[in-house]
N, C-alpha and C positions, 0 to 999 in steps of 0.2 A: 482479454480473456476469452472473447468469442472465438478468435482464430485459434488460440491454444486449445480450447475445448473441442473445437471442430476437427482440428488436424491431429492432435496428439491424445485426445480423450480427456474426460473430466478429471481423472486422477492427477495427471500432469498439471492441468490448469489449477487445481486446488493446491498442489504442492508449490506452484509458483506464487500463489497468494501468501502462503506461509513464509516463503523466502522473502517476499516483500516486507512482511511484518518484522521478520528477524533483522533484515537490513535496516529498517527504521529504528529498531531497538538499539542496534549498534551505533547508528548515527546520533541518537539522543544521548546515549552514554558518553560518546566521545565529545560531544558539544558541552555536556555538563562537566566533564573533566577539564576541558579548555577554559571554562569559566573560572575554575578554582586554581588554575596555574598562575604563577606570579606574572604580572605584566611588566613591560619595560618602564623605566623611570620617566621617559618623555611621553608616555601614552596617557592621555587625559580623558579618555572616553570609556573607561572601564564600566562605569555605571550604566551608560547607554548600551554598551555591549551586553552586559548582564541582563538588562531589561529585554533586549531583543532576542537573545539566544535562550534566556531562561524560560520563555514561553513555549519552547519546543515540546515540553512534556505534555502540555494540554493539547497541542496540535497533534502529537503522536497518539494520544488516547482517542481523540475524536476521529482521526484518520484511520487508525487501525480498526476501530469499531465499525466505521463505515465500509472499509475494505472487506472485512470478514463477512459482514452481513450481505452487502450488495454483490460482491463477486461470487460468493457461494450460491446465492439465489440466482444470479445470472447464469452460472454454469449449470445449475440444476434445471432451470427452465429451458435453457438452450438444448440440453440433452433430451429432455422430455419432448420438446417440439421436434427435434430431429427424428425421434422414434415415430411421433405422430405423422410427420410429413414424409416419412420414409427416406430421409436424407436429401430431399429436394428443397429448393427455394431457400438457400442459405441467406440471401439478401433480406428476405422477409423475417427470418428468424433472428438475424443480427439486429435489424431495426426494432424488432419486438422486444 
């Protein structure tokens, strides 16, 4: 997100954050559909598969919350520091 915000601007970086969250929503929906599809007759691990894949909703909620807060904060701070430092010292802004 640092490079996106620096090169393309904060608007593009924020839109990429939203695209990431939308992609995660699609992934979680597809995995939940896969859980409910009928499994082959010789497949004996459906309960383990449901346990493993069924937790994606909780992971999605935690990850999307963290992404939205941390990336938006990162882009906002990086943009403010770019103005403060007059576009110089990218390595310091990126580490900060």
